[in-house]
N, C-alpha and C positions, 0 to 999 in steps of 0.2 A: 382253497374254503378257509375262513377265518374264525378263531374260536377266541371268546372271552372265557377268562378263568375267575372266579370272583369268591372266595370263603369256601372253596371246595365243590363249587358248583359250575358247569361248563355249559356254555349257552353257545350255540350255533349261531354266527352272525350273518353269514353267506346262505341263502335260499330257504331257511326257516326261522319264521316270525314268532318270537314268544307270545303267548295267549294274553289279552288284557286282563289286568287283575285289580281293576278299580282303582282304590287308592293304595293297594298294596304294592309295596317295592318288589321286585321280580328275584332280589337274591339276599333279602334279609326278612326274617320273620321272627317275632310279630314285628312289623311296620306297616300301619296303615290305620283307618279310622275303626272306632271301636263303639259302643253304645254305651254310655253310662246310664244311671238311673233316671237322669233329668236330661240328656242331651247327649252329645257326641264328644270326643276327643279323638286326637290324632297321638298314637303312640310309637314310638320308635326304639327298639331295643338293638342300638347299632352294632354291639359286639357280645362276646360271650359274656363278658364282666357286666354288662348291663343286663342281661337277661338273668344272671345270677342273683343281683340286686332286686330286681323285679320280683323274682320269685320269694326270696327270703323276705322281702317287705311285706308282701302279701298272704306268707305264711304257706306258699305252696312248694317247697323246696322238693316235693315228691316228682315235679315236674323235669327236675333236674337229672334223675335216676331213670326217669322213662327213655326207653332206647329211641323212641321216637324224636324226643326233644334234645337229646344231650349237647347237640353241636347244632350250630346256625345251619348245616349242610343238611342235618336232619330234619330240623325244622321245615327248611323249604321242601324237601321231599315229602314232608307230611303237613304242608300247609294248613290244608282244611282242618285238621284235628287240632294241630297248634293254636290256629287263631279261634277256634270253637272253645278251647279252655282258656284263653285269655279272655274270651268274650264273657264267659261265666264269671269270671273275676271281676272284669270291668262293671259288667251290669249290677252289681251289688253296691256301688257309692255312685256319689254324685259327681258331676264333670269336674266341679270345683275342688272337690275332695282329691282326685286324681291328679289334677294340674298340681295342686299345692304340693301334695306329698311327694309325688314322683319327681317333681323338679328340685325339690330339697334333697333327694338322692341323685342327682345329676342323669336322672333317666329324661330322653327326648319326649316331650307331651306338650300339648296345647289345646285348648278348647275350640271347637268348631262351632264358631258363631252362627246363629240366624240371622237374617237380614235386619232383624229390628234391633240385634244386639251389636251388630259391627261397629257403628258409630258410637257407642259407649264404652268400648274397650279401652282401658287404660292407654294402651300404646298407642292406637289409631288417634287418640286425643293427643297423646304426648309430642306426636309427630305431625300433628295440624294436617291430618289428612282429607280436612274439607274445608272448601272454599267457597265464597259467594261471589256472583257477577251479576251485572244488570245484562239483561235479555231483552230483545224487543219483542219477545213471545211471552214473557213472563209477568205481563200483566202491573208491571209496576213494582213487583215485589223482586229481591234479587233472588237469582236461580243458584240453589245449592247443588255444589258439584262434588265429585272427587277429587282431590288436590293430586300434585305430582308426586311419586313418591321419592323423587330426587329431592334431597334436601343438601344444598351445599351453602357453607357459611360465607363464604365470599362472593357467590354468583348465585345467589337466591333465583328460584324460578320468576318469572315476570308473567302475569295473565293480562295480557292486552286487550285480548278479543274474546268473547263471548262464544259458544259453539255456535257455528255458521246454521243459517236455516237452510233448508231444501234448495238447491239451484244457487244459492247466494254468489257463489264465486266460478259458475260455470263460464261467463263471457271472459273473466281473467284467466281462466285455466285454458280454455280454447285459444284464446288470442296471443298470451305469452307463451304458452309453453308448446302449443300445437301450432301457433303462427296461422290460425284462421283468419281472414279479415271479417269485416262486418257483413258483408254480403254472403260469405260462406256460413255465419252462425246464424245469420237470418234464415237462410234456406234450412237449415238443420231445425230451426223452430217451426218454421212454416211446414214442415214435413211431420213434426211430432217427435223428433228425435231427441230432441233436448226442451 
């Protein structure tokens, strides 16, 4: 049997699967999505110093003295209570407030964008995370797509082809990869298989 030891918490690796925690980290608390007054943020206090800074900044130093929350191991054991206390705090201000202020004191956090906010995000824009390409089904307008997250200065990504239409490359794949001749492909088509 293998055990994983992390920050005072033992996890059985063979035979026992830890429960799902949604956005929560299995062995760091708090480290998950919290609801601000106008949206959501992800907050992570990855070590004792970060949790202390969070408590001091928010005026909740009493959490540091609470025996349920003194160490990360204590917070993991008392996950629901710890996260409930943090949620009370985060819910009092806007997502932008928390991201700006917590980032300024080196606490891991980020806004969780809704779909309509994603492409307005300055980082998404700076990384050129959208691209346009002509597509035969787009009615003459270019198709706006998510760009590759890989940005290399000397070998940029080339977008040579639009996304394929349904079945566009079936004959090529069957012929080149599976070595099926035209008669075999026609038989599959006649049988409604492809």
